[in-house]
C-alpha positions in Angstrom: 45.3 147.0 -107.2 47.2 144.6 -104.9 50.6 145.3 -103.4 52.2 143.0 -105.9 50.9 144.4 -109.1 53.1 147.5 -109.4 55.8 149.3 -107.5 57.7 152.5 -108.1 61.3 152.9 -106.7 64.8 154.1 -107.3 67.3 151.9 -109.1 70.5 150.6 -107.4 72.5 149.2 -110.3 74.9 146.3 -109.7 76.9 144.1 -112.1 77.0 140.5 -113.0 77.7 137.6 -110.6 76.6 139.2 -107.4 76.8 136.2 -105.1 75.3 135.6 -101.7 78.6 136.4 -99.9 78.5 139.9 -101.5 74.8 140.2 -100.5 75.5 139.3 -96.9 79.0 138.2 -95.8 79.2 135.0 -93.8 80.8 136.8 -90.8 77.5 138.7 -90.3 75.3 135.6 -90.1 76.2 135.2 -86.4 74.3 138.4 -85.6 71.1 136.2 -85.5 68.8 139.2 -86.2 67.8 140.1 -89.8 67.6 143.7 -88.7 71.2 143.7 -87.6 72.4 141.6 -90.5 70.6 144.0 -93.0 72.9 146.9 -91.9 75.7 145.0 -93.7 73.9 144.1 -96.9 75.8 144.5 -100.1 78.8 146.0 -98.2 81.3 144.8 -100.8 79.8 146.1 -104.0 77.9 149.0 -102.6 79.0 150.2 -99.1 76.3 152.9 -99.3 73.5 150.5 -99.9 72.2 149.6 -96.4 72.2 153.2 -95.2 70.7 154.7 -98.4 68.1 152.2 -99.6 64.5 153.3 -99.3 61.2 151.3 -99.2 60.4 149.9 -102.7 63.8 150.7 -104.2 64.8 148.3 -106.9 68.0 146.4 -107.3 69.0 146.1 -111.0 71.6 143.5 -111.8 73.1 141.7 -114.7 73.6 138.0 -115.0 73.7 135.3 -112.3 72.4 137.3 -109.4 72.4 135.4 -106.1 74.9 132.7 -107.0 76.9 131.0 -104.3 75.4 129.4 -101.2 71.8 128.6 -100.6 71.4 130.8 -97.5 68.0 132.3 -97.2 69.5 135.2 -95.3 70.6 136.8 -98.6 67.1 137.6 -99.9 65.8 138.1 -96.3 68.1 140.9 -95.5 67.2 142.7 -98.7 63.5 142.3 -97.9 64.3 143.6 -94.3 65.7 146.8 -95.8 62.6 147.4 -97.8 63.8 146.4 -101.3 60.7 146.3 -103.5 62.0 144.1 -106.2 65.2 142.7 -107.7 65.3 142.9 -111.5 68.1 141.0 -113.3 69.0 139.4 -116.6 69.3 136.1 -114.8 69.2 134.6 -111.2 70.8 131.6 -109.7 67.9 129.1 -109.4 68.2 128.7 -105.6 68.3 132.5 -105.0 65.2 132.9 -107.2 63.3 130.2 -105.2 64.5 131.6 -101.9 63.4 135.1 -102.9 59.8 134.1 -103.4 60.0 131.8 -100.3 60.7 134.8 -98.1 58.4 137.1 -100.0 60.8 139.2 -102.0 59.7 139.8 -105.7 62.2 139.0 -108.4 61.7 139.6 -112.1 63.7 138.6 -115.2 64.1 141.4 -117.7 66.5 140.9 -120.6 68.7 144.0 -121.3 67.9 145.7 -118.1 71.5 146.3 -117.0 72.3 148.4 -120.1 69.0 150.4 -119.9 69.0 151.6 -116.3 71.3 153.9 -114.4 71.8 154.3 -110.7 69.1 156.5 -109.2 66.6 156.2 -112.2 63.0 156.1 -111.1 61.5 152.8 -112.2 57.9 151.4 -112.4 57.7 147.6 -112.2 54.4 146.0 -113.3 54.5 142.5 -112.1 51.3 141.4 -113.9 52.5 142.7 -117.3 56.2 141.9 -116.7 57.3 145.4 -117.6 59.9 147.7 -116.3 59.5 151.4 -117.2 62.4 153.7 -116.7 60.5 156.9 -115.8 63.6 159.0 -116.4 64.3 157.8 -120.0 60.7 156.8 -120.9 62.0 153.4 -122.1 59.9 150.3 -121.3 61.4 146.9 -121.2 59.5 143.6 -121.4 60.3 140.9 -118.9 58.6 137.9 -117.6 55.2 138.6 -115.8 54.7 137.0 -112.4 52.0 134.4 -112.5 49.1 135.0 -110.2 50.0 132.1 -107.8 53.5 133.7 -107.3 51.9 137.1 -106.6 49.7 135.3 -104.1 52.8 133.9 -102.4 54.3 137.4 -102.2 51.0 138.9 -101.0 51.0 136.4 -98.1 54.6 137.3 -97.1 56.3 134.2 -98.5 55.7 130.5 -99.1 55.5 129.5 -95.4 53.0 132.3 -94.6 50.9 131.3 -97.7 50.9 127.6 -96.6 49.7 128.6 -93.1 46.9 130.7 -94.5 45.8 127.8 -96.8 45.8 125.4 -93.8 43.2 127.5 -91.8 
């Protein structure tokens, strides 16, 4: 099983319309290091996020996650912190693209925000497009990630994938 077939992680539940300024405020972009920027991720909606998130934890959001500017720093700082996946009811198109470009998995799952609570243990199956809430036992059907998108993630993002193909 590849790294981008399944993950298990704790849920961090956010609401609708979490924009890129809430993910990483513009004033932290001058830090010039993703490691330093990441310490300030989601400071507005979840001040405890950057210090509490663990590898493979899952951000669960409502509608329109990642709206706002096209800055790639937004998905990059979340990846830097070890976020395993962002699951939302919908994403802004540019954030969705940037997430895969930097190697951060995103999955669309209708109804997710009303079926997951903070701290629930989740299993995400990228090939089947399912989210299983291990605490409630409920399984939600989302959109599976096509194999070529999993290959991009497996490579670490679009640029890394391109470099591997050029060899």
